[in-house]
C-alpha positions, 0 to 999 in steps of 0.5 A: 500500500502506498503511503505519503507523509506531509509536514506543515508549520502552524503558528499559535499566537497564544498559549493553547492545549489539545486533548492528549497534552499533559500541559499547556503549550507556549505560543510559537511555530510547531510542525504538524505531520499528516500520514496518508494511505492511498485507497485502491479505487478504479475511477479516481485517486484517493487518500485516507488520513492515517495519523497526524502528529504535532512535534513538541520540543521540551528541554532538548527532547522531541516528542511527537503527539498524536492529534485530531486535525479538526481539533487543531483547526478549531484551536487555530481559529480560536487563536486568531479570532477574539470573538470565539474565546479568550487568548489563553488555553481552554481546559482539555476537557472543554466541550466543542459547541458550548455556548458562551455569555457575552459581556458588552462593555461601554465606555463612559467617555463623552 
């Protein structure tokens, strides 16, 4: 079976956490590696994702942690959009479609 691996870099401006992480990760640029296998089809070329990992470096040790790409994309969207959440890491067990109360502040300046 034919396999292919792609690596991309993602950048977080704020601390973040994904499921399976022991601790909050610092802002910065991280490498994401996705491995796909080719599906045997007669009509078209198709690939299926087999795994995705995020490369973490701590104190000289490099670790590749399995991640969910959809969760990574959600975290990146939250990181860039202040309307979706505060610029800090959500708890690891936070549910996805949780509603939030929005507080509107008005200035008393004339």
